[in-house]
C-alpha positions as CSV (number, residue, x, y, z in Angstrom):
1,M,28.8,66.2,-36.6
2,K,28.6,69.4,-34.6
3,I,32.0,71.1,-34.6
4,L,33.2,74.2,-32.8
5,I,36.4,75.7,-34.2
6,V,38.3,78.4,-32.4
7,E,41.0,79.9,-34.6
8,D,42.3,83.4,-35.0
9,E,43.2,83.3,-38.7
10,I,40.0,84.2,-40.5
11,D,41.1,82.7,-43.8
12,L,41.6,79.3,-42.2
13,L,38.3,79.6,-40.4
14,E,36.5,80.1,-43.7
15,E,38.4,77.4,-45.4
16,Y,37.6,74.9,-42.6
17,K,33.9,75.9,-42.6
18,I,33.4,75.6,-46.3
19,F,35.1,72.3,-46.5
20,L,33.6,70.7,-43.4
21,E,30.1,71.9,-44.3
22,S,30.5,70.5,-47.8
23,N,31.1,67.2,-46.0
24,N,27.8,67.5,-44.0
25,H,29.1,68.9,-40.7
26,A,27.6,71.7,-38.7
27,V,30.4,74.2,-38.0
28,T,30.4,77.0,-35.5
29,L,33.4,79.5,-35.7
30,E,35.0,81.7,-33.1
31,M,38.1,83.9,-33.4
32,N,39.3,84.0,-29.8
33,G,39.4,82.1,-26.6
34,E,36.7,84.1,-24.7
35,S,34.2,83.9,-27.5
36,G,34.9,80.2,-27.9
37,L,34.2,79.6,-24.3
38,K,31.0,81.7,-24.4
39,T,29.7,79.8,-27.4
40,Y,30.6,76.4,-25.9
41,F,29.0,77.1,-22.5
42,S,25.9,78.7,-24.0
43,N,25.3,75.2,-25.6
44,F,26.4,73.2,-22.5
45,D,23.8,71.4,-20.4
46,S,25.3,70.5,-17.0
47,N,22.4,68.1,-16.4
48,S,23.3,66.1,-19.5
49,E,26.1,63.6,-20.0
50,S,26.3,64.5,-23.7
51,T,28.7,67.2,-25.0
52,P,27.4,70.2,-26.9
53,Y,29.8,69.5,-29.7
54,D,31.1,66.3,-31.2
55,I,34.6,67.9,-31.4
56,V,36.2,71.2,-30.4
57,I,39.1,72.3,-32.6
58,L,41.4,74.8,-31.0
59,D,44.4,76.7,-32.1
60,Y,47.0,77.0,-29.3
61,Q,47.9,80.7,-29.8
62,L,44.7,82.7,-29.5
63,S,44.2,86.2,-28.3
64,G,42.9,86.6,-24.7
65,K,42.7,83.0,-23.4
66,N,44.9,80.6,-25.3
67,G,43.8,77.2,-26.5
68,M,45.2,75.5,-23.5
69,Q,43.2,77.7,-21.1
70,V,40.1,77.1,-23.2
71,A,40.6,73.4,-23.2
72,S,41.2,73.4,-19.5
73,E,37.9,75.3,-18.8
74,I,35.9,73.0,-21.1
75,L,37.4,69.8,-19.7
76,A,36.8,70.9,-16.1
77,K,33.1,71.0,-16.7
78,C,32.8,68.4,-19.5
79,P,35.6,65.9,-19.2
80,N,34.2,63.8,-22.1
81,Q,34.5,66.5,-24.7
82,R,36.7,65.5,-27.6
83,I,39.3,68.2,-28.2
84,L,41.7,68.5,-31.2
85,F,44.5,71.0,-31.1
86,A,45.3,72.2,-34.7
87,S,48.3,74.3,-34.2
88,A,51.6,75.4,-35.8
89,Y,53.0,75.8,-32.3
90,V,56.2,73.8,-31.6
91,E,55.0,70.3,-31.3
92,D,57.2,69.2,-28.3
93,T,56.2,72.3,-26.4
94,L,52.6,71.8,-27.1
95,K,52.8,68.1,-26.0
96,E,54.3,69.2,-22.7
97,S,51.5,71.8,-22.2
98,I,48.8,69.2,-23.1
99,K,50.1,66.9,-20.3
100,T,48.9,69.6,-17.8
101,L,45.3,69.0,-18.8
102,K,45.5,65.4,-17.5
103,Q,43.0,64.5,-20.2
104,I,43.3,62.9,-23.6
105,V,43.3,65.5,-26.4
106,E,44.4,65.1,-30.0
107,L,47.0,67.1,-31.8
108,L,47.3,67.9,-35.5
109,Q,50.4,69.9,-36.5
110,K,49.9,72.7,-39.0
111,P,50.2,72.8,-41.9
112,F,47.9,70.0,-42.8
113,G,45.5,69.3,-45.7
114,L,41.8,69.7,-45.3
115,Q,41.3,66.0,-46.1
116,K,43.6,65.0,-43.2
117,L,41.6,67.3,-40.9
118,L,38.4,65.6,-42.1
119,N,39.9,62.1,-41.6
120,V,40.8,62.9,-38.0
121,I,37.4,64.5,-37.2
122,E,35.4,61.6,-38.6
123,D,37.6,58.9,-37.0
124,T,35.6,58.3,-33.9
125,T,35.9,54.5,-33.9
126,T,39.6,53.8,-33.6
127,Y,39.8,53.5,-29.8
128,D,36.5,51.5,-29.8
129,E,38.0,49.0,-32.3
130,L,41.2,48.8,-30.3
131,A,39.2,48.1,-27.1
132,K,37.4,45.3,-28.9
133,L,40.8,43.8,-29.6
134,N,41.5,43.9,-25.8
135,V,44.1,46.7,-26.1
136,D,44.6,48.6,-22.8
137,I,43.4,52.0,-24.1
138,K,44.4,53.9,-20.9
139,N,48.0,52.8,-21.2
140,L,48.0,53.5,-25.0
141,K,46.7,57.0,-24.5
142,E,49.4,57.7,-21.9
143,L,51.9,57.2,-24.6
144,E,50.4,60.3,-26.4
145,P,50.3,58.8,-29.8
146,T,49.4,60.8,-32.9
147,H,46.3,60.0,-34.8
148,A,48.4,58.4,-37.5
149,Q,50.3,56.2,-35.0
150,I,47.0,55.0,-33.5
151,S,45.6,54.2,-36.9
152,T,48.8,52.2,-37.8
153,Y,48.6,50.4,-34.4
154,L,45.0,49.4,-35.1
155,E,45.9,48.0,-38.5
156,I,48.7,46.0,-37.0
157,M,46.5,44.7,-34.2
158,K,43.8,43.7,-36.7
159,K,46.3,41.7,-38.7
160,L,47.6,40.0,-35.6
161,H,44.1,39.2,-34.5
162,D,43.2,37.8,-37.9
163,K,46.3,35.5,-37.9
164,L,45.4,34.2,-34.5
165,E,41.8,33.2,-35.5
């Protein structure tokens, strides 16, 4: 996967890059909101429906433009871009801010292990599998579940589906 990470802590950036590249992902790093946007849009093709990155990982508190501003600008031009906030910012406050985007984004509360980050990044099929089970994805997303809650819900739905068959 192509991954853009915008994070102002250099040690974390390097840790993420080494780990994700060792798991066969192409990683681009930026340390502030402005450079993150510049890199994103230098790879953006407005004539294409595809996104320049499979996922954009943002810290909330960045110098210059914060993660919310970066996400807002990206989603305004590319509403299908998958965005993951990886932040130590107070979760409830961050959730309230995310609502202003009026788009589905993911949230991973710091601190977290590298394996957990990898699991979230590589999990691109959960919503697809729920849709196959006739789950109303739009209503589910409006509940703003965490990745763990969505995964648990999928497992429950699979078990119910198997019992009904």
